[in-house]
N, C-alpha and C positions, 0 to 999 in steps of 0.2 A: 579512585573514588572511595570515600569511606562508606560504611554500611548505612549511616543515617541519610546521607545524600541519595544513595541508591534506593532506600526505602521511600523517601519523599518523592523521588522520580517515579517509582512504581505506583505509588499512591496517586500521583498526579495523572499518570497514564490511565489508571483504573477509573479515576473520576471522569476523565475525558471520554473514555469508552462508554461509561454508564450514561453520561450526559448525551452522547451521540445516539445511543440506543433508545433513550427516552424520547428524544426529539424525532427519531425515525418512527417510533411507534405512534407518536402523536400525529405525525404527518400522514401515515397510512390511514389511521382512523378518520382524520379529517378529509382525506381524499375520498374515502368510501362514503362519507356523509355528503360531500359535494356531488358525487356521482348519483346518489339516491335522490338528492334534491333536483338534479337535472332531469332524471327520469320522471319525477313527479311533475315538473314543469312541462315536459313534453306531453304528458297525459292531459294536463289541464289545458294546454294549448289546443289539443285535439278536441277536447270537450267544448271549448269556446268556439272553435270552427263549426262543429256540429250544431251548436245552439244558434249561431249566426245564420246558418243555412235554414234551420227550422223557422227562425224569425222571418227570414226573407220569404219563405213559402207562405207563412201565415199572413204576411202583409199583402202578398199577391191575392190570396183568397179573400181577405177583407176588402181589397179594392174591387174585386169582381162582385162581391156581395153588394157593394155600394153602387156599382155602375152597370152591371149586366143582368137585366131582368130575366133573360133566358136561363142564365146560370142559377138564379134564385128559384125559378120554376123547376128546373131539373132537380135541384136538391130537395125541394118541397115534395116532388113526386117520388123520388127514390128513397129519401131518408125518412120522410114523415108519412108517406103514403097518401098525400093529398091528391084530389082529382078536381077537374073543372066541373062546373055545373052542367048537368046533362050527360056527362060521361058515365059509362057503365064499366065497372071493374069486375073482371072475371078472375076468380082465384081457384086454382086447381090444387088438389091435395098432392103433397109430395109423394114420390114413389118410395115404398118401403125398401130398406136395404135388402139385397139378395144374398 
């Protein structure tokens, strides 16, 4: 082989190696990006599951508020401090910390 053909062959090999290295670097970077997106997707799916469960519980409470007078009375007494007519409420001072 003459030196020109050898030089072209070396240049071709060098270009091929450079191209392969560039593609490998791009592939690694994109693989990392895909992994990050999958992690984010898993976190969002967990958030959605949590929100669906909260919504279900709120719907149950709303249904009880619409249909269960005893539950409404319980909440009125505990949360708002309401009493029935004629009832007497006794309040005791809290104990000071020791």
